[in-house]
VEXDREN-2710 file (C-alpha; in Angstrom, 1 decimal):
% VEXDREN-2710
k/r/px/py/pz
1/MET/-268.6/-86.5/220.6
2/VAL/-271.0/-88.9/220.8
3/THR/-272.3/-90.2/224.3
4/SER/-274.0/-93.7/225.7
5/ILE/-275.2/-94.7/228.6
6/ILE/-274.6/-98.5/229.0
7/LEU/-276.4/-100.7/231.2
8/ILE/-274.6/-104.0/232.1
9/LYS/-275.2/-107.1/234.4
10/ALA/-272.1/-108.5/235.4
11/LYS/-271.4/-111.8/237.2
12/ARG/-272.3/-111.2/241.3
13/LYS/-268.6/-112.0/242.2
14/LYS/-266.6/-110.0/239.5
15/ILE/-268.8/-106.7/239.5
16/ASN/-265.8/-104.6/240.7
17/GLU/-263.5/-106.4/239.0
18/VAL/-265.4/-105.4/235.7
19/ALA/-266.1/-102.1/237.0
20/GLU/-262.3/-101.6/237.3
21/GLN/-261.9/-103.3/233.8
22/LEU/-264.4/-101.0/232.3
23/ALA/-263.6/-97.7/233.7
24/GLU/-259.1/-98.4/232.4
25/LEU/-261.1/-98.7/228.8
26/ASN/-260.6/-95.8/226.4
27/GLY/-264.0/-94.0/225.5
28/ILE/-265.5/-94.4/229.3
29/SER/-265.6/-91.7/230.9
30/GLU/-267.3/-92.7/234.3
31/VAL/-268.6/-96.4/235.8
32/TYR/-271.2/-96.2/238.8
33/SER/-272.5/-99.3/240.6
34/VAL/-276.2/-99.2/241.0
35/SER/-279.5/-100.7/242.4
36/GLY/-282.2/-102.0/239.9
37/ASN/-281.9/-104.3/237.2
38/TYR/-278.3/-103.9/235.9
39/ASP/-275.3/-103.7/237.9
40/LEU/-273.2/-101.1/236.5
41/VAL/-273.9/-98.3/234.4
42/ALA/-271.0/-97.0/232.2
43/ILE/-270.9/-93.4/229.9
44/ALA/-269.2/-93.5/226.7
45/ARG/-267.8/-90.6/225.7
46/VAL/-265.9/-91.5/221.9
47/PRO/-265.6/-89.0/218.5
48/SER/-267.5/-91.2/216.2
49/ASN/-270.7/-94.1/216.0
50/ASP/-267.6/-95.5/214.7
51/ASP/-265.9/-95.3/217.3
52/LEU/-268.6/-96.5/219.8
53/ALA/-269.6/-99.3/217.8
54/THR/-265.7/-100.8/218.7
55/LEU/-266.0/-100.0/221.9
56/VAL/-268.9/-101.9/222.3
57/THR/-269.1/-104.6/219.9
58/LYS/-265.3/-105.1/220.5
59/LYS/-264.1/-104.1/223.7
60/LEU/-266.6/-104.9/225.7
61/LEU/-266.7/-108.3/224.3
62/SER/-262.8/-109.0/225.4
63/ILE/-264.0/-108.0/229.7
64/ASP/-265.2/-111.5/231.1
65/TYR/-267.9/-111.9/233.1
66/ILE/-270.5/-109.1/231.6
67/LEU/-273.8/-111.1/231.3
68/LYS/-275.7/-108.9/229.4
69/SER/-275.5/-104.9/227.9
70/GLU/-277.9/-102.6/226.7
71/THR/-276.8/-99.6/225.4
72/MET/-278.5/-96.0/225.2
73/LEU/-277.6/-93.5/222.5
74/ALA/-277.5/-90.0/224.0
75/PHE/-279.8/-87.5/221.6
76/LYS/-279.0/-84.1/223.6
77/ALA/-277.7/-83.3/227.0
78/PHE/-280.1/-81.0/229.7
79/SER/-276.9/-80.3/232.5
80/ARG/-276.1/-76.9/233.6
81/HIS/-272.3/-78.2/233.1
82/ASP/-271.0/-77.7/230.0
83/LEU/-269.9/-81.2/229.3
84/GLU/-268.2/-80.5/226.0
85/ALA/-266.1/-77.8/227.5
86/MET/-264.8/-80.6/230.1
87/PHE/-264.0/-83.3/228.3
88/GLU/-262.0/-81.3/225.7
89/VAL/-259.3/-80.2/228.8
90/GLY/-259.4/-83.9/229.8
91/MET/-261.5/-83.8/232.9
END
């Protein structure tokens, strides 16, 4: 499983609309509205790097009002939760 964090700047009046569209995409497990330099943070969990490439370079481009994005690839998770097990059962 490949996990990435996608930081997104969206058109100011369309942030909620963009968040809802992101949340509907296969591969996006969570979307957060945040404070700071970005408007939204999306967590992507996909089977392979090719799937991540498709998600970022094709599916995100189909969403209007995304002004800028930055994708960070996660190398290792440090958590008290067993994230792999959670996503294997569809949570």
